[in-house]
N, C-alpha and C positions, 0 to 999 in steps of 0.2 A: 607449173612453174620452170620458167626457161634455162635452157643450158648453156655451160661455158661453151665459149667458142672462136678461136680467133676471129679477130673484126675484118675479116675478108671483104665482106659485102656490103657494111655498110659506111666503113671509109673509103673504100675504093672506088665504089659507085659515086661518091660526092665528084670527085673529082679524077677523069680516067688517066692510068699512067701511060707516059709515054717514051718514047727515046730516040734523042736525035742526037746530030752531030753537035750541035751549038750545048749541049747538055754536056757531051764527054769530053767538049772543051773546056765547062767549065770547071767541070770534077779535075782535071788538068792543072788548070789555074790556083784551084784551091788547095792542090795539094803541093803548089813550090813553096811555100813557106816552111815546111816541115823536111823538104826534100835534104835540105846538106845533113840535118841529124840522122836521116835514116840512110844514105850513102856512108856515111862514117862508121854508122851501122854495119853496114853492108861489109866498109871494109877490112873491120877489124876480124869479120868472120873469114874475109880470105886470108889474114894474116895468121888466123888461127888454122886453116886448113893447112897452109904453106909450114908451119910448126909440127902438124902431125902426120905430114910424107904426103900427103896426097898431092896427085897431077894436077897441073892446070885444068886441062880436060876434066878431069872428076871434080874439081872444085867449083866448076861453070855448071857443070850438070846437076849439083848436087844444090847448088843455090838457085838454079833457075828453075827444074823440076820438082823441090820439095817446096821450097816460098814459104819456110815458116818461121823464118826468123828466130826469137828466143829458142824454139822447140831444136834449132838447127845447133845454138850453141851446145846445151845442154849434151846433145846426142854426141856434139863432138870431146866433149868433158871425157865421155865414156870409150870413144872408139881406140883401139888399137888395132896398129898395123897386122898382128897374127887375131884375127877374130874368132872367136868361138861362140858357140849357139846361145851360152850365158849372157856376153856382152852382147850381143845382138837382141837378145828379149829385154835386156837392160835399156839397151836404146830404144826399142819400141814403147818398152813402156815408161821413159820418161818423157818422151817424143806424144806419146797419149795424153801422159795428168797434163802438160804444159796445154796442151791444143784443146783441153777438155771445155775450156771457156768457148771455144768455136760456135759449142751447142747452142748455148744462151743467144750469142749475138747473132748466130745465124736466124736462131727464131725471131730475134727483135725486127727483123730485116721483112715479116713475113707482110705485114701491112701493106706495104711497099711492093715487092715483088711478087707477092701471094697471086696476082690475077696475069704473071707475065708466065708466056709458055713456058715447059718445063726443058725444052730444047735450049732457049737460051737462058733460063736461069740457071740450072744443073752447071753448064759450063764453067759460068760467070764465078759461079761460087768458090772457083778455083782462086779469084784473085782479092777472095776478101782477107782484109788485115786490120789490127786494131785502127790503123790510120783513116781506112775509106769508108770503114764502118763508125768512124766518129763524124766523119763529114758527110755521110748519107744520111745519118739521122738528125745530125743538125739543119740540114738543109730541109728532110722531109716536115721537121716541127717549124720549120717557117712557111710551110705551105709548097714545096717544090714538090713536085710530081714525074718529074723527068729522071728515070734512073738511069741517063746516061751519065750522070754525074757519078754515079759509084761507078759503072763501066769502065769513065774514061782516065777515071783517078786509078781504078785498080791495073789496068793496062799499063799505065803512066810507072805506076810507082813499081809494078813487076819489073818494068825492062830497065829503069834506073837500079833497081835492088841487084838486077841480073848482072850489069857491068858494074856494079861498084865496086865487084871484089877484087878484079882486077888489079888495081893499085895496091891494095890490100898483101893480096898474094904475093904480087913481086916484090914487094918490101919485107915479105917475110923473112927471105933469107939473111936482110940486114938487120931488124927487129928480132933479136936473139931473145929476150924477155918484154913481152907487152907491157907488163906492170909498170917498167921504170918509166915508158909513157904516160902511164895513167890511162893506157886504152882497155885495163879490166874494167874499168866504171862505166865505159859508156854503155852497159846494156842495163846496170839499175839505175843510171840516169836516164835513159830513155824511158824506160817505163814508168820512173818517178814525175816526169813530164806528162805522160799520157794520161796520168792524174786528174792533173788539172781541171782541163775540161768535164769531167767525168764527175767529180763530187759536187753535190745537191745539198748536202746539211747534214744532219744528226745522223741517219740511216748509213750513208757511206761512211761516214766519220767510224761509228760504231764497228760495223761490219769489215772495214778495213783494218781496226784497230783489233779486233780480235782474229784477222786472219794472219797479221804478221804478227801476232804473241804466239800463235800455236805454230804458226811456220819455223820459228825461232827457235819454241822448246821442241819441235819434233827433230829438226838440225843437232840440237844441243844433246841430245838422247841419244839419238838413231845416225845421224850424221846421213850423207848420201842426199838423195833428191826427193823422200816422201815429205818433207815438209812443204813441195808444192800442192801434192794430193791433198794433206790436211790445211792447210792455209786455204785453200780452193772450198775445200766443203764446211768447213769451220764458219769462214765468212760470208757464205752462201746461205746457210740455215741461221745466221744471227743476222743478215739482211731481211730476211723471208719473217722473221720473229718480233722481229722491233719494231715499235707503232711510229711515223712521223711525227 
């Protein structure tokens, strides 16, 4: 009986994986249409940081070094000027819960990056986001084997994300209540749009529906951010158990 394993040998021996400047530039070009939404997303985070009392340097550092999008927002929801161990543990917990998806997202890149030397792969995973993951898988499915697409889009998005907080932070003193300007809907709208290219049919419809219902029920009963965890786990189980 043959044991299950990652398809590293069969797939990657068919067409060698390469890395080139042209591939990186292609990754940048593919990222441009998504750039306006990502930069608005980052600007809103800058506004949130200003409202929370973070300095400009602190805002730039958290946005550049953490580079975690939605996890940054939920962590800042819990942030207080006087930090306690309880608050810090809660921030760590919700950040870990939101980023649990990166375990599966990273594993799905194995067929492409599995043959790349570790000293290149592991630093490059710092640049992994939902956006360049989608772009990379789409291009891989088309037969592309230049992983510069992933690297180029990741570096480009990281740089633009890092600087996008500047206008939002500077406007933070002017925008007393971001919800008045509709900025509080940027995060859910951004992720709703991200779902569109992921939808494939029955399995996604059912698993997303289960995840949404469990998350809402958890929020209604317990409040807080536990719905992130229960929604992720219930949706994954539903997707695993259902037949196409």
